[in-house]
C-alpha positions in Angstrom: 13.6 67.3 39.3 15.6 65.7 42.1 14.3 62.4 43.4 13.1 62.1 47.0 14.2 59.5 49.6 12.0 58.3 52.5 14.1 57.1 55.4 11.3 55.5 57.4 7.8 54.2 56.5 6.1 57.3 58.0 8.7 59.7 56.7 10.5 62.1 56.7 11.3 62.5 53.1 14.5 64.2 51.8 15.8 65.2 48.5 18.4 62.8 47.1 20.9 65.6 46.8 22.1 67.7 49.7 23.3 71.3 49.0 26.1 72.6 51.2 26.1 76.3 52.0 28.9 76.1 54.6 31.0 78.8 52.8 28.2 80.5 51.0 29.2 84.0 52.3 32.8 83.4 51.0 31.4 83.3 47.4 31.1 87.1 47.2 27.5 87.0 45.8 25.2 89.9 46.2 22.0 89.4 48.2 20.1 89.2 44.9 22.5 86.5 43.6 22.2 84.5 46.9 18.4 84.5 46.7 18.4 83.4 43.1 21.0 80.7 43.8 18.9 79.2 46.6 15.7 79.5 44.6 17.2 77.6 41.7 18.0 74.7 44.1 14.4 74.8 45.4 13.0 74.8 41.9 15.1 71.7 41.2 13.6 70.0 44.2 16.6 70.2 46.5 15.2 70.5 50.0 18.0 69.1 52.1 20.9 71.4 53.0 23.8 71.4 55.3 
């Protein structure tokens, strides 16, 4: 599980890792593969994306 980082006493809280999806559509994945790929990151606790 990815650790969380709180950037202020009252939050917000972010995952320590940031997943970049900038060129996601260039990866030639099917819709099913894309959903699975993103769900894997969520399962790992990655909640911060760019």
